[in-house]
N, C-alpha and C positions, 0 to 999 in steps of 0.2 A: 530401112528403119532397122536397126537390129531389135530381134524379136525381144532379147531379155530386158529392154526398157518396160516394155509393157506387161502390166500386171491387171490380169484378166477380172481375180477375185478379191484382189485386197486394195484397199483403196488410200490407205494411212501413209502419212511421211514414212514412217519406218520403212513399209514394204516397198514403196519406190526406192527410196533408197538404196536397200539392201539389193534391188536388182540393176540399180547402176554401180554397184561396190562388184558385184559381181562380174558383169563386165569387163569393168575394167582394171578391179582391186586397185580403186584409187583411194587412196587415206585421205588427200588432199580436199578432194571434191566432197568427200562424207564429212568432214569435219566442218566444209562450209555449209553443205546444206542442212545440218543438224542445226542451224543457227535460225533457220527458218521454220517456222510454227505453222504454215499451211503452203504446200510447194506443189500446186498442180500438174494434171497431168500432161497439158500443153506443153507448159514449160521444161520437165524433166524431157520429156520427148526432144526438145529443141536443144538442151545439153549434150543428149546423146547424139543428135547428128551431128553437131559440131566437134565432139571428139572422136567423131568418125569410129567408136565404140564395136568390137568384133563380136558377133552373136554368140559365139561358146570360148569363151576361154577356157584354158586348163586349171582345174581343180587342185593339181599335185603335179609336183616335178614328171616330167619324162624319164622313165629307167626304164635302158636296155640290160634284161636278166639275164639270158641268155640268149643264144652264145657270146662266152667270151671267153680269156685266158683264165686259168687257174689261179687263185691268188686274190686275182681283183673284184673291185664291187660293183655294182651299179649305183649305188650311192655314198655320199659322204657320210652318212648321216651315224652317230653313234652308234657303235653297236652291230652294224652290219656284217654278217659275215660274207668271208671270201667264197670265190664260187671254188668247190672243192677239185682237186687235180684229179677224182676217181669218174667223174662225170661221164656219161654216154656219151656227148658229144665230140671226145677227144680221140675214139678209136672208130676203126673202120675195118670191116672184113674183104679181103680180096676180090674182086669180083661180085660181092653182094650192095646190092644198095643200101647206099645211108642217105635216112631221110629223117631229118628235125624239124620241129619248128620253134621260132623267134617267140621267145616270151617277153613280152613289153607291159607295163604298165603305166598308168599315171599319163601325161599330155592330154593334150587338145586329138580326140578321135575323127576323122580316120588317119590312119598310119600310111606312107610309103616308105617300102625297102627296097634296100639296093645291095650287089656284091661288087665289090672289087677284087682284084688278086686271087679269084676263084680256078679252081683246076679246070680242064678240058672236061666238058659236061655237065659241069656244077650251075643249077637255077637257082633262082629263089621265087616265089610268087609276090608281086610287088603290094598285094593286097593285102595276104594273109601271113608274109615271112617263112613260108616252107620252104625248105631248101632240100633240094633232090639231087641227088648225086649216083648216077646209075651204075658206074662200074668204075669205082676207086680202086688205082693201081699202085700209086705212088705217094706220098706224104704231101701235105699243103696245109696252108697256112692263108686261107682268106680272110675278106674283112667285110665287116657288114655294116650297114647303117641303115638306121630308122627315122622317120622324118615327120612331124606330126603336123596336124593342119594349121597350126599359128608359126608354122616353119622352124619348129627346134629341133635339132639333129643330135644324135646321139650314134657312136661308132666303136664297134670294137671287135678286135683279131683273135681267131683262136687255131690252136694248131691240131691238124688231125693226123695220125698217124693210121696207116695201112699196115694192116700185121696180123698174124695169126694167132698169135699171141693173148692169152686171155677171155677165147672165145669157146662156149662149149655148146654142145648141141644135144637135143630131145629129140626122139623120131619114136612115135607111140605105135606105128605101124612097122618100121626096119629096125629100129633099136634093141640093144642087148644089154643089160647089167654090166654085162663083161667087157662090153667094148671099150674105147678109149674115149668117147667123148667130141670125138673131133668130127668134122660133117663128112669125113668117107666112114668112119666109125662112131655112129652116134650111141648114147644111152637112151633107156628108153622110159624112165620115171623122172619124177621130181626127186627122190629116194636118192638119186645117183649122186645129184649136186650136194646134198645137206652136209656131206662130210668134206667138201673143200673149203679151202682156206684161202678163199679169192674175192671179196666184199666187193672189187673193183670191175670183176668178172661178167662178160654180158653172157647170158644163155640166149640161144634162139630157139623157139620151141616150132617143130614142125607139126603137120596136121594130125589132129585125134584127140581124145577128151583125159587129161592129165589128174590124178588126184592127190592128195596127201597121204596115203595108204602108207604104213610103215613107218608112219613117222610121229614122234613121242605126242603126245595130247594133255590139254591144261584145262584141268575145271570141266571134266567129261560129266555131262550130262544135265551142265547148266545152259543158261543165254548166252555164255562168253566160253563156251568149248572151242578151242584153239590150238593151233600150232605156232609156235615162236620160231622166228630167225634169232639167230644169238647173236649175229654181226658180221661173223664169219664166212658165209654163205655169199654165192654171187648175189649182187640186189640189182642188177639190171636184166629185167626179163621182155624179149621182144618177140613178137613173130615172126616167124620166117618170112620173109618177103612173097607176097601173092598165096599164101595160106590163111587158115585160120582156126589157130588151135582152142582147145579151151579147156578151162579150170573146172571141175565139177569139187566142192566142197562135201558132197554126200551127204545131203538130209535126207530121210526117208521117214516119210509121217509114219509115228509110232516106235518106229524104232530108233533112228540115230538124229540128232540134232544137226548132226554134220560139223566141221571143224574151220573156220575161216584161219586165215596166215595173220599173224601178227608180226609187224616186222618195225624195226629200231633203226634205222639208218636213211641215208639218202637213196631212196628206191627208185628206180627209172621203168614203168611198164606199159607197154605201147603194142597196142593191137591185138591184144588177148579177151576172150570171151569167160567172164569169171562169174558164177553163176550156182545157185542150188545152197543155201544156207537156210539156217533158222532166222537166226536174228540181226546177222552180218556178212557180210561178205567179206569185207578184208579191212583189218586194222591198222593204225601207224604210231605206235609209241615216239616216234620225231624225228628230226632230220631236216636239216635246210636242202632249198633246190630240189626237191621229190618233185618228179613229172608222171602225171595221169595221163596219158594220150593215145585216141583212137580205141577205147576200149567198151567194150559191151558188158555192161553189169545188170545181172536181172536174176529172176526167180530166188526173192525173200519169201520165205514160205510163211513164216509166222513172227513178223514185228512184233514183239511185245515191248508195249509204251512202257517207259520209264529206264529200259534197259539201252536208249539210244538206235534201234534199229536203223540200219540205214548201208547202202554200200559200201561205203567207205566212211568210217567213223575213226576221229581223231580223238587220241587222248588229251587228258588237259596236263599242263606244267604248274599251271597256277601262276608260277613266280617267274615264267619267260617265255619264250614264243620262239618257235622254228618260220624262219623266213622263207619266201617266196615258193610255195606250194604253186604249182600250175594243174590246173585240168583244161584240156583244151579235145574238142571234137571227140566226146564220148555220148555214148547212149547210155540212160540209167531209164528203165522201165521195169514193170512187174513186180513191182518192191511191195510187198502185200504188209500193210500196217508199219510202213516205213518210209524212207525217202532217199534222193542218191547221196549225199555229203551230209556230216554232221561234224561241224568245226568247233573245236576248242584249241586256244593258244596257238593260232598260227597269225603272222604280220605277213602284208603285202602278197596276200594270196592271189590268184587268179582262177576266174572261172570263165571261160572263153568257148563259145561257139559248140556249148553242149548241148543235148536233148535230155529232157527231164519230162517222160510221159507215163502215162498209164500205172502209176501208183497210187498210194494212198496221200503221201506229201511232198511237197517239193524241197529243196534241199536247207538247211537248218545252219544259220551262224549262231551258232548257241551262246560264244562267251570269250571273251580277250581276242577281238579280231581287229586289232588296229590295221587301218589302210587297206581293206578285202575291197576286191574289184571284181563285179559282175557284170560281164559284157559280154552280147551278140550272143544269148542263148534262147533257146525255145523250150518253153513249158506248156504240154497241153494233155489233157487226157487223166488231170491224175484227180482224185475223188474225194479228198480229205478235205476237214475244214480251213486248212493252208495249204494251197495243193501248188504256190508261185514260191516268189522269195518272202523269206519269214527266218524268226530266230528271236530266241531269248536276249540276245546281244547284250550279255552282260559286261561287267569288269571280273578283273580277276583278283587274286588276293594284294595285288600291289597298285591294282586301281586302274589298271591300262585298261581303258573304255573302246567299243568298237566306233569305228570308222570308216566311211569308204564312199565306194561310187556303185550305182546300179545305173546301166544306161547301154541303151541300144537294143534293149531286151523284147523279145516278142510272148507273153505271159496269156493265155488261154485258158479262163475257169471254165469248165462244161456248167456250172449251173451258176444261177444267179442268186442264190439264197440267200438273205441276208446275214447269216453269221458265218457265211465263206466268203475268205478272203484270197485274192490272188496275190495281194502283197501287203504284209503285215508287218508294221515299223518301230521298235524299240518295246517290244513285248513286258523286259522288266523295267525300262522306265531310268536305264543305266547308259545308252547310248550318246555318242555326241554328234559331231557332226557328219552329215549322211547327204548326198546328193544323189537325187532320183531325177533322172534327166532322160529326154528321149527313146523311151520305152512304150511300146504300144501294149495298153492293159487292158483285157477285157475281161471282167470281172470287179469286185467289191475293192477297194485299197483303205486301209487303217494306217493313222498314224495315233499312237495312243502313249499314254503315263509320262506325259511330257511335265518335268518337274525343274525345279530353279537348278542351272548347272548343266541339264540337257542339251541336246541339240547343237549348232540348229539342226534343223532338218528341212530341205530345200528341193520342193515338186516341182520341177518348169518344164514344158515344151514337151509334155508327153500326149500322148493321146490314152483317153480314158474312158470307157465304154462298159456302162452299167447303168442300172436304174434308182440309181441314189442320186434324185434331182434334188433334195434337199440341202444337199452340203458342197462346200465352194470347189469347184472341180471336180465334183462327183468325188473329193475324199472324205472316210469317215474321220471327225476326232474324238477322242475318247479318252477322256481323264486329262485334257489338255490344259495343266493348271497356268502355263507361261505360254500364252497364245503368241508371243513374241518373238517365241522359237521356233516357231512353224512357217514358213514363208512357202505359198502355193500362188504360182507368178506364169502365165502365158501357157498355159494346156487346152488340149483342142479334145473337149469333153461332149459326150451324148450318149441318149441311149441308144440301145443296140438297134432299133429302127429307124434309126437317122439316116444310117446308108453311108457312113462316115468312112468303114472300111470294108474290105471283103474276106471271103475265106481264106486268106493268107493272110489274114491282119495287116495288110495293104492299104494305102490310104486309095479312094477308090476316085474315078475319072472326075468326078465332082470338088475333089480334093488335092487335084495333083499338082495344085499351085502350092501345099506346103510340103510336100517332099521334100527332105533335107531340111525343114525346122519343127517340123513336129513329128513326135514317133522314132521306130528304128529305122526307117528306111534313111539310105543316102543316096539315092538315086543311081549308082552304079553297081548295082547287087547282081551277082547272077539271080536268075527267077526263084522265085521259091515256092514250093507247092502247097497248098491248101494242108491241114492239119488232116491227117487221116481220122477213120472212123473210132470213137471211142471205146471202150470196153471190151478189144482184142486183145486177148493174150497170146504173144508169141513163144513158143515153146524153143 
C-alpha cells in the first residue's frame, strides 16, 4: 500500500486529500474529493490502491546541473544561467587523475548514473555520480546520464581538454617564488598566483600549510578582516592528488583575527583543509555553479553572534540570486560560535553528503534561498540551540521566498533539552513550500510562525525520536496561525527508549521492514558507522 496515502496524526479531509495529491499530483481526483464532506480513511486507501500510486514522487523536476557543455542549462526556467566555459570540468592535466562529481537536484531519489563514450579508464560510481579518470592522455567527450527513482532520465555531454596550459602548481616544501609555477618548477605561496590574470586557471596545492601572508587586507582588526580576490586570479583551487594541503587564515588569540578570503566569481575548491579564523573561514560575494567539495573546514575561534560566523558565508544580493552552488563530501567541525554554511541569495543550492559536527550550530538558510536541497547529510555533536537544519528562511527585497527539500539526512541532537531543536523551520515566518521527508532525526523538531500565505510545510515518512509525545509526530508547532498549511503524515516517531534506531541512526531489527519507507536508509547503502563521541576537538 502506498505509504503517503496514510496519515498517522491528521484525520481531516484536507490532510487526507493532501497526501493523495502528493502521491500522484492529480488535480482531477483532488477536485472530486473536495466535494465530499467526510471522506473515510478506508475509502481513501481504496482509491490509492486502485490508482497504483507511487510511494515517493518527485516534488521538483530532475535537473542535471553538472557536468554539461558550456553554454547549456539544466533547466528551461527563465533566468537560468548557462554553464560557464571556464569551469573546472573542462580541463585535465596529462597523467594526473581527473576526478569530479555530478551535481543533480530534484527528481525522485535515489539516482542511477551511467557513462557512454567515455575514454579508456574513466569510470563513474553508479550511486554517487563520482567520475574518475586516473590517467588522462587525450581529449575526450563523454556523456553522462542520470535516472531517478521514477525512471526520469537526463543526459549531457561535455568536452575535456587534456593540456598543461592554464595549470599552476604550489609546493610549500620544494617551491620557490622565482620558479615558473609548473609541475616541475612550482611556486611556494599563494602570493605568487595573486598577480596572474587567469580567472579560469587551475591551481594545484602540494602538501604543506599555506597562508595569505603578503596579500592586501581589508577592514583590519574587525570581525570581517579579509583578503579580496579581484576576479583576475585563478579561481579553481585543488589539492594535488593523494596529498593534504591546508590554508591557515592566521588567527592568533589576542594578536590577530586572521583574514579570510572573499572571492566574487565561480570558484571551485576541492580537497583543501581551510582553518583558523576568528569569525569566518571563507566568504563568497557571488557567482553561479560554484563547487565546494572534499573540504575540511574547521577552527573558527571566536564566532561573533550578529556577524554571520560560519565556515562559508554568502553575501546577500537582495535583488537577485546566484544559481547552482554545490557542497558535496565536505566536513565542517570545531566552529566555535558558528556553523558550517550561512546562505543568502542562492537559488537551487545543493548540500549533499556533508558532515556537520562538533560545532555550535548547524548550517543556516538565512534568506532568499528558493529551491534549496539538503540531501544525505550527517549532523552530530553540535551543541547550540539549533544544531541541525535551521534558518531565518526570509525573503529578499523582491519577495523571492525560501522553498525546497530536506530529505534523507541523519540529524542527531546531543541533548534533548526542550528549547534545543535538531530541525527548526520558518523562523521569520516567510518561507513557502518546503518538503521534509525521509530523514532520521534525534531531537526536537519545530515548525513556527505559519501565517496566511506561508507554506505549505510537509513532514512525511521521517523517523523522529524525542520526548515530545504531546505533539503530533513529536513535531512542535509554535505560533501556527494557519494549521492547514502544515501537513504531518505517516512518520515513524517514538521516545529514545523505544528501540526504533541504533547508534548509527539506522532502524533496528525490530523495524527492518520499514527500511526504504521511513528515515534516511535506502537499503543498499554502504555500512554507516556510529556517531563518534561528542566534545572531541580535532586540531
